[in-house]
KOLRO-145686 format. One record per residue: x, y, z of N, C-alpha, C, CB in turn. Coordinates in steps of 0.1 Angstrom, whole numbers, plus 5000, padded with zeros to 4 digits. Each point is the difference from the previous one (the first is absolute). Glycine has a CB too. Layout:
BEGIN
XYZXYZXYZXYZ/...
END
This chain:
BEGIN
535450075056498850085002498849944992501450215005/497449775001498949954993499550104990499449865020/499750094971499550094989499250115007499849814984/500250315010499450125006498850044991502250085009/496749944998498750034993499950164999498949785008/500850274980499850144999498550035002502050024984/497750045027498650045003499550134993500349875022/500750224976499650134995499050065011500349934976/498650125019499050065009498749924999501050224997/499149654999498849924999499649955014500649934976/498150045025499449945012500349855001498250185000/502349775011500249865002499149945011502450044994/497049855002499049935009500749875004498050104988/501349845022500549875005499249884995500750125020/498549914969499149904995500749884994498450184995/502849835001500849894995501149965009499550074977/500650005035501049975010501550024996498449835008/501850234979501450024996500750105008499249954977/500050155029500750105008500349965014498850174987/500849705016500449955013501149894998497650045009/503650014989501149914998500349925012500950154982/499049925030500449945012499050045011502449994993/497149925015499150035011500749975013498049954986/501850135024500649985014498950005010502250104993/498149855019499050005011498849924996500850225008/498049844995498849934996499350064988499849955024/500950114968499550064988499649904990501350215004/497749824988499649914988499450094990499749805015/500250144973499250074989498749925000502050074986/496950015015498749935001499050054990500449965024/498749964972499050034991498850065006500749814986/498750295008498750075005498949964991501350195010/497549844995498849954993499050114998500349775010/499050244979499050104997498849995009500850014977/498550115025498850005009498850004991501350135018/497849784985498750004992499250125002500049755001/499550314989499150115000498649974994502050164999/497449934995498649984995500049934986499350215012/499549734985499849944987499750124991499149785009/501750234980499850114991499249974988502250085007/497649794990499249974988499349865001501650154986/497249845011499349874999499649994985499150005024/501349894970499949984985498649934997502549994997/496550095005498649944999499250054988500049995024/500750064966499350044987499949874992500850245001/498249764989499849884992501249954992497650074999/503350034998501249974992501249975009499150144981/500749865032501149985009499949865005500150245006/499949745007499849875006501149965010498949944979/501349935023500949955010501549984995498049905011/502250124977501449974994500950125000499049834986/500850255025500750135000501449995005497850115004/503149834988501450005003500850074990499749785011/501650234990500950074991499650154999500349784987/499850285024499650145002501250095000498049935013/501850194980501150104999499550135006501049894980/499850185028499750135006501150104996498749895019/500850224975501050104996499650145005500549874979/500450225022499750145003500550084988500149965025/499050124969500350094989499750145004499649814983/501450265022499750145005499149995012500350094977/498649985022499050005012499049894999500350255001/499849664989499049904998500749865003498750144983/500549785024500449865002499249914990500750045025/499949864970499249914991500349855005500150174980/498849755019500149865003499449924989499950055025/500949854969499549924990499949865005501150144983/497849795013499749875006499249924990500150085023/500049794978499349914990498649985005502149884995/497050114995498649975002499749864994499450245000/500349665009499649874995499449935013501849994981/497549905016499449935012500149854998498450195003/502049745007500149865000498949945009502550014997/497049874999499049935008500549865003498150144991/502449835020500449875004498849905001502050105011/496949964992498849915001499649954987499250135020/501349944969499749954987501349944993498250174998/502749795011501249934995501150104995498649824993/501650295015501050104997499750064986501749895015/497150144982499650064988500150155001498549804994/502150264995500050155000499550054986501850015017/497349914977499550034987498950105000500749774993/499050285019498950105001500350124992499449915022/501950134977500350114991501550004998498050135007/502449934982501550014997500650095010499649964975/501750025027500850095009500150144994501349805008/498650305001500250144996500950065011497750014988/502950115008500750075010499350145003502249894993/497750145020499350115005500950105007497949865002/501650265000500750115006499250075010501450024979/499150015033499450095009501050115003498549825010/501050304995500850115002499850065014500050054975/501050035030499950055013500950135000499649775011/500050324998500750125003500949995012498250134989/501649775019500849985012500649865002498650185010/501149734982500449865001499249925010502350084995/496749985011499249945010498549984995501550105018/498050014977498649994995500149994984499150145020/500249764975500149974986498750004993502049865005/497950184983498850014992500349944986499150205013/499849744981500149954986499750114991499349775007/501650264984499750104989499049944991502350115002/496849974993499049964990500550034986498150045016/502449864978500750014987499149944989502349995011/497850084977499349954989500949924990498450205002/502449715004501049934993499549854997501850145010/497749795000499649864998498749985008502449934997/496450094996498749975006499949865004499050194987/500149795023499849865005498549985001502150005013/497449924977498549965000499250135001500549775010/498750245001499150125001500850125006498149855003/503250144999500750115006500950074989500149885022/499450234973500750074989501450065004497850054990/502349995023501250065005500549915012499350234993/501949725005500649925010501450055004498749804992/502050145017501450035003501049904994499250115021/500449824968500849914993501050084991498249825001/503150154999500950064992500849914990500250175018/499749704984500749914991499249864999502350115006/497549854982499349874998500949914991497850115002/503449944995500949924992499850044985500049815016/500550114975499950024986501349984993498250175005/501849804982501249984993500849895004500050244996/499449665010500849885005500250005015501150004979/498750125028500150005014498749995007502050154997/498049805015498750005008500150085012499549774991/499650225018500050085013500149915012498650174988/502049725011500249915012500950075010499749804986/501450275009500850085009500550114992500649815015/499650314991500450124993500650095011498149984982/503150085015500750075011500550134995500749785009/498550334992500450134996501150065009497750034990/503150065004500950095008500150134992501349805010/499250304998500250134994501550004996498250125014/502049914973501449994994500750135003499249844982/501850155027500850125003501350024991499249975024/500849954966501150024990500050144995499949754994/501250335007500050134994499750014986501750065017/498549834975499850014986498649954996502449964997/496750015013498749954997499250104992500149855021/499150104970499150094993498650015007501149944978/498250185020498750015007499149894998500350244999/499749704989499149904996500249875007499850104978/501449885028500449885007500450025014500749904978/498750205029500450045013499749895010499650244995/499349695003499749885007500449884992498150115012/502449784994500349884993499649885009502050114988/497949775006499649895007500449874993498050135009/502149764998500149874995498749925002502650005004/497049934986498849925001500249864994498650215001/500749695003500249874996499349984987500249925023/500349984968499449974987499149885001502050104989/497149905002499049884999500349934987498350125013/501949954976500349934987501449954999498350144989/502749945015501449965001500450015014500550074976/500049825030500450015014501250105002499249775004/500750315006501050105003499450135005501449894983/499550215019499650135005500050104989500949945022/498050134977499850114990500350135007498349874987/502350235005500350135005498850104995502549955000/497050135010499050094997500450145005498249825001/501150284993500350145004498850085000502349984990/497750135017498850095002500550145002498649815009/500750294986500450145004499550045014500050064976/498949885028499350045012499749895011499150184986/501349705011499749895009498649944998501650115016/497749954974498649954998499849944986499250185016/501449884974499949964986501349934996498450194994/501549685004501149914998500149944986499949955024/501350034971500249934987501349935001498850174987/501449725005501249925000501150074993498649795000/502750195004501150064994500649914990500550125021/499249754979500549904990498949904998502450045007/497649904981498949904997500349875006499650124979/501649855025500449875005500450025015500749914977/499349985031500550025014501550035000498349845007/502150245002501450055001500849915009499250244996/500249685013500749915009499249864998500850195017/500049714980499349874998500549895008499750074977/501449955031500549895009499550025014502149994986/497049925019499550015013498649955002501450205003/498149805009498649975003499350135003500549765008/498550284986499550145001498750025007501250044979/498349855028498750015006500250055014499149814987/501450315014500350075013500150154997501149795011/499350284999500250154998501350024993498650065020/501449984968501250024992500350155000499649794985/501450255022500150155003501350054993498849985022/501250154976501150074993500150145005499849864980/501350215019500250145004501250064993498849955022/501450184979501250064995500950025012498750124982/502649835016501050015010500850124996500149755005/499750375002500650124997501550005003497950115004/502649825006501450005003500849934989499450005025/500149894970500849934990499550034985500349825017/498750264982499550044987499549894991501650185002/497549735004499549894993498649965006502449924994/496950014998498749945004500449865006498650124983/500749845028500249875006498649945002502250075011/497849804987498749925001500349885009499150084978/499849875029500049885008498849924997501350125018/498849754980498949914998500349865005499350134980/499749795021500149875006500449894990498250075016/502649834990500249884993500449895010500750124979/499049765019500349895009501549975000497749914997/502850075015501349955002500049955015501250154983/498749715019499849955013498850075007502549955002/496450054990498850075005500050144993500049885022/499150204982499850134994501150095003497549975002/503050104988501250095002499950124990501449805007/499650284993499950134993501250014990498850105020/500949954968501050044990500050154998499849784989/501350285006500150144998500850034987499850055025/500050064969500850054989500050154999499449794987/501550275005500150144999499950044985501450025022/498150104975499850044986500350154999498349814996/502250234993500250154998498850074994502449954997/496749974997498850064993498749955003501550044982/498449865027498849935005499449914990499650205013/500949794975499549914989500949884998498850204990/502549835010501049904998500749955013500450104976/499449785027500549945013500849884998498050095011/503149904996500849874999499349895008502150134998/498449755001499549895007500150025015500549844981/498450155027500050045014500849895008497850124998/502749925013500849915009499349995014502150074988/498149825018499449985013500750085011499449774993/499850275017500650085011500949905009498050165000/502949905007500849935010499650065013502049954984/498149965027499550045013501049985011497749954992/502350135018500849985012499050025012502250084989/497849835020499150015012500650115009499249764997/499950315010500450095011499649935012499650214987/501449765022499849935012500050095012501149804990/498650155022499850085012501250095003498549825008/502750144989501250085004500150124991501149805008/498150214981500250114991501049974989499450155018/501349734983500949964990499349914989501950025017/498849974972499449924989500549855001499850214986/499449705009500449865000499449934988500250005025/500649914969499549904991499550064987499449875019/501450204973499550054987499849894990501250215004/497649754995499649904990498550014998501849845008/497750094981498650014997499149965011500649974976/499849935032499149945010499950085012500649784992/500050345009499750095012498650064999502450055002/496949934987498650044999499149895006500450154980/500349755025499349895007500450005015499949864979/499850255028500550025014499449895009500350244996/498549725002499449905009500749874998497850114999/502549854989500749874997501450005006498649984980/502050145020501450005005500050015015500750114979/498249935028500050015014499449885007499950254997/499349684996499349895007500249874991498350165010/501649734996500249874993498949964990501449935020/497550144981498949964991500250034986498550035019/502450064978500350034986498950074992501549815001/497650265006498950074993500650114991498349945019/501250084969500550104991499250135000500949814986/499850305016499450134998500450054987500150055025/498949984967500250054986499550144999499749774991/501050304999499650144998499150014988502250085009/496549954994499050014990500050134992498649855015/501550264992500250134994501350055005497550054998/503050074996501250065005499950145005501149854983/498150235010499850145004501250085002497949935010/503150064982501350075001499850144995501349794998/499350315009500050144996501250075006497449994999/503050124995501050095007499350075011501350034979/499449985032499450075012500250154997500449815016/498650274984500150144995500850095009497849974990/502450005023500950085008501449955000498050045015/502349854979501349954998500149914988500450005025/499550064963499849934988501149904996498750194992/502449815015501049904997499649875006501850174999/497249825009499549885006498749964993501050065022/499049814973498849944995499449925012500949984976/497850055026499349925010499049914993500350195017/499649694988499049914995499149955011501649934982/497150055014499049965010499349884994499750245008/501049654991499449884994499049935008502149974988/496949975005499149915007500649865002498050134990/502149835022500549865003498849904999501850095015/498449814977499049894998500649885007499150094978/500149845030500449885007498849915003501950135011/498449744987498949905002500449905010499250044976/500249965035500349905011499149885000500950195013/498149814978499149885000498950015010501949874992/497450025010498949995009500549975014498449934982/502350165025500549985013498950025010502350074993/498049905020499150025011499750155001500849805012/500250294986499750145001499150054989502350035010/497849914978499250044989498549985003501949944984/497849975024498649985004499450125007500449755001/500450335005499650115008500150144993500749875020/499750134967500150124992498550044997502449944991/497450195005498750044997499349924989500750235008/498049754993499149954990500549864995499450234993/500649675016500549874997499249944989500849975023/497850044978499249934990500250064986498349955018/501850184981500350064987501449974996498450195005/502549805004501449964996500049864994500950155019/498349764986500049874995499350004986499949915024/499150174974499350014987501050054990497850055011/503050054993501050054990501049904997499750235010/500649684999501149904998499549884992501050075021/497749924976499449894993500749984986497850035012/502550074981500649994987501550005001498150114990/502549955020501450015001500350035015500350084976/500449835031500250015014500550135004500449765001/500650304992500650125004499150125001502049924989/496850075004499150115001499450015014499449974976/500749925032499550005014501150015010498149874992/503150085004501149995010501150104999499549765001/500750294987501150104998499650135007500749894978/500350185027499850135006501150104995498949895021/500850244981500950104995500150115010499449954976/501850115024500350125008501050094993499449875022/501050244985500850104993501549995006498050154996/502949874995501450005004500750134996500149754997/501250265006500750124997501449964996498750145016/501949924973501349984996500650134994499549754996/501850265003500650124996501349974991499150135021/501249964970501149984991500650134997499049804990/502350205007500750124995500449994986500950035023/498949864970500249994986498949954991502349965007/496650015000498849954993500049854997499850224991/501349715012500149864997500249915012500950064978/499949995031500449935013499250065011502349944992/496849985014499150055011500349945013498250044983/501950045027500049955014498550005005502450105004/497249785000498649975003499849975015499749924976/499350145030499749965014499149885000500150245007/500449654999499249875001498750025007502149874999/497950225011498850025008499050084992501349985021/497450004982498950084993500150145003498649805001/501350294989499850145001498650035003501950044985/497249895010498550025001499349875002500250214985/499449775028499349875003498550014997501649965018/497849924979498550014997499250055012500349814986/500150185026499450075011498749935006500950204990/498349885017498949955009498750014993501350065019/498649974968498750004994499449865001500750194984/498049805020499549875004499249934990499950105022/499749964967499149944991500549974986498250115012/502849974983500449984986501550014998497850104994/503049885016501450014999500749865000499950225011/501449784987500849885000499649914988500250015025/499550054963499749934988501150024990497550025005/502649894986500950024988499450124992500649754999/500250344997499550124993499850125009499049854984/501050135029499850115010501350075003498049875010/501950264994501150085005501150024989499549915023/500150124965500950044990500450145001499149834984/502250205018500450145001500050064986501449955021/498150174978499950074988501350064996497650055004/502649994983501250064995499850155002500549824983/500450245025500050155002499950045014498950024979/502150065025500050075013499750154998501649835010/497550234998499750144998500050065014498749964979/501750175021499950085013498650055001502550064999/497049935013498750065004500150075013498849814987/500150275016500050075013500049905011498850194989/501749855022500149915012498749975006502250095005/497649805001498849975008500050085013499949774990/501250295013500050095012499750144995501749855012/497650234996499650134995501250094998497949985012/503250004995501250094999501249924996499150155017/500749734977501149914996500650044987499049825014/502250144983500650024986499449904990502150085011/498149944976499549904991500549865003499950184982/499349725013500449865002499849934987499450015024/501249874975499849924988498749925001502549984998/496850024990498849924999500349894990498550195006/501149684997500149894991498649935001502549975002/497249964987498649954999500149854997499250224991/499849715015500049865001498649944996501850015018/498149894974498849944997499549905010500550034976/498249975026499349915010498849944993500850135020/498849754986498749934995500149964986498750135017/502449864977500149974986499649854998501850184996/497749794992499649864996499049945009502249984990/497050105017498949945008498750044995501550015020/497449954986498750014994499350145002499849755003/501050354997499550145001501050094995498649945020/501150194980500950104995501350005008498150144991/503049885002501350025007500150145006501149834985/500050205023500250135005501550035000497849995013/502550144988501450045001500150095013500349994974/500749975034500250075013501350084999498749825013/501350304993501250085001500849965013498950194987/502449815012500949985011501050125001499749744999/500850295012500950115001501349965008498150155000/502949924997501449985006500650145001500249764991/500650265019500850135000500950004988499850015025/500650114971501050024989501349925004498950234993/501649694997501249925002499849895010501450204994/497449775011499849925012499949854997498950195009/501749764981499949864997500849915010499750064976/501449995027500949925010500950115007500049794985/500550175026500850095008501249935007498050145004/503049934999501049965010499450035013502050044984/498149865025499350025013500849945011497849994989/502050065023500649945012499050035012502450034991/497649885019499250035012500650105009499149774998/500350255013500650105009501449965005497650075007/502749804993501349965004501150054990498949805011/500750234977500950064991500649914990500550165017/500049904972500749924989500450104990498749805004/502250154987500650094990499949944986501550095017/498550004973500049964986501150084993497549955000/503449974993501150064993499849984985501649975020/498550144973499849994985501349954993498350195002/501649774986501249984992500850134998498849814988/502350185006500850124997499350084989502249885007/497650254996499350084990500750144999497849885006/501850184983500350154999498650074998502349964990/497750175012498750074999500350144994499149885020/499850194976500150144996499050075008500749944977/499650185028499150095008500750055012498149874991/501150205017500550065012499249965013500850194986/498249735012499149975011499649854999499250245002/500649705009499549865001498650015006502349905002/496750044992498650005005499649855002499450224988/499849765022499549865003498550005001502249955012/497249944983498649975002500049895011499450054975/500149995037500249915011498850025010502550014998/497449895012499050015010500549945013498249994982/501650075029500549955013498850005010502450084996/497749855015499150025011500550125008499549755001/499750295009500450115009501349985006497650055004/502749824999501349975006501149974991498749925019/501050064968500949964990500950114994498449824995/502550144997500950104994500749944987500450105023/500249994970500849974988501250105000498049924987/503250025011501250084998500849944988500150065025/500750034969500749964988501550035002497950044986/502949875010501550025000500549984986500249925024/500750164971500749984988501449945002498750194990/501649705003501249935002500950004987498849855017/502550144985500949994989500049854995501550195009/499149784980499949874994500549895010500350104978/500549935032500549905010499149995012502350054993/496650035007499049985011500350105011499749774993/501250325006500350095011499150134998502449915002/497150145009499250124999500750124994498849935020/500650144971500650124994499950115010499449934976/501750145027500050115010498850104998502549975003/496850065007498950094999498649934997501650174993/498549705002498849934996499949875008500150114977/500549885034499949885008498649995006502550015006/497249874999498749985006499750105012500149764993/500950265015499950095011499850154996501449845013/499050194975499850134995498650034994502450014995/496949885002498750024993498950045010500649824984/498650285012498950055008498949894999500650254996/499049705016499049895000498750044994501149925021/498449994971498750024994498949925006501150054978/497750005024498949925004498750074995501249915021/497850014975498850054994499649924989500650235007/498749834983499449924989500050104988498649845014/502250144976500250104989500449934988500650185016/499049884972500349954987501450054995497649984995/502850135010501250074994500750085011499050004977/501449955034500650085011501550004997498249945017/502450184984501550014998500749955012499650204985/501649755013500949955010501050115002499649754995/500850275018501050105003501049945010498450194996/502849875004501049965009500550125008500749824985/499750165028500450115009501150084994499349875020/500750264982501150084995499850044985501549885016/497450084978499750044987500949954989499050205010/501549684992500949944990499450004986500949855017/499850194973499550024986500049874992500950245001/498049714997499849874993500550014986498149945015/501650184978500450014986501449984997498250164999/502749865011501449984998500449864997500450195015/498749724989500249854997499449954987500149975025/499250124968499449954987501149944991498250185003/501549714992500949934991501049915007499750194984/500449825029500949925008499449865003501050225009/499749674989499549875004499949995015501049904980/497850065025499749995014498949905002500850245004/499049735009498849925004499250085009501349784997/497450195003499150055010499649905011499150164983/501049875029499649925011498850065007502449915003/496550024996498850055007499849925013498950064978/501050015033499749935013498650035004502450035007/496849864995498650015002499649955014499649974975/499450105031499449955012498550024999502150055014/497249834986498550014998499750094988499649955025/501050034964499950094989500049924987501250185013/498149874977500049964986500750104991497949865004/503050104987500550094990499649944987502050075014/497250014978499449954988500950044988497750025010/502950104990500850054989500950115004498249934984/502750105008500950125002500450064987500949905022/499550224978500350074988501050125003497849934989/503250085003500850125000499450104991502149875006/497850264998499450104992500850135001497849905005/501950194986500650135000499550085012500250004975/500650095030499650085012498950104996502349985009/496850045000498950094997500150135008498549814996/
END
């Protein structure tokens, strides 16, 4: 008998394809893509500028907060950013859609006595990158409810900072707490409530740009970080080739050997399924001055940028997706999660389309729709005008799905046990489509009362629809019993499932 996974009552997604142990018919696990919405912020204040990367979005009760870097580059002056020192700014929102700058008396700027600047560095740390999070550690003190990692200027490495309110910050230690790595990227950290530890992720080169991670019990003392391991998710939904070079999907698929590198990582626990770490890294790739490059937006400016360093004109970036169940081994989708898209004047540049750290729930764009996920992406960065941040949306759990066309297909899970009395599914079908579920014993035989023919056919679009079987078979009687789930799909997507207590 194969190993059995204990699901308990946790929500399971198809974002890492682990729940799709076997596919039948025309079923596959497929990646979904966020929908572009409105621009939520233009960084046009004197202390802001076009260097608006390394952005963090948090929700604290009824308030949303966004932290971002203020700085400005001028490629026309030779990639100079000496116009002012880097600062970190904050905007706030009550809905995650409409954002305003708080007028704070913390860090004045020239003739502006009140600004939205919350961090300028100090004590050896600077403000090139800064990544706040809300510390959910039950033992956290009120004075350190917010924490952050920031890069050092006097001593290379990452400094630990804390704040009672997310606005007033101070260092927790005089020296950097992490010193192994390359830190000129978004160096993020968070509290992992399931494992009872802090975890951090930062950049270091290994066959190009890559990611290291470490865990700590107190946020100040960290062991030497280790590199992540990767497994590619391929079309069949199965994994292939666990090795560092699976982050080079283009090179492995085509003879040109072009390297895809991970510039940022944006790893976080998914709040609806915190046993899953989701990462939204920025892919960096340089194809050179190809024929296609001549047709990308703003060729003349692209050539000006490349005068000092070719990659400033030829490198491009987009957004990827990866998932992990232990924080170290990630299954990564080689295809883009977020493409640069059809913007005609300022896209397809190096530094564009950086996914921000943080997923938050916001009201639906539909008047009567359920909440959806909002994620935020930088645009127009490193160009000769203010940058901007755009909101994107995705249905809850909607990163990837088990899917089949109308001709039909099936998805069989690994052997699992569960706790609860009811099975709920997050799914979507067409008017002609359907979803049915069968429970199987470890040998693959239908469990009496829970065969496919017994399942009441589902169709529609719902985040948490219960599954039922004819005759009212009691699902709770199987709790703790090793079994497999077989999902049969016809023109349908299954995003997640969860066993719950009866209501």
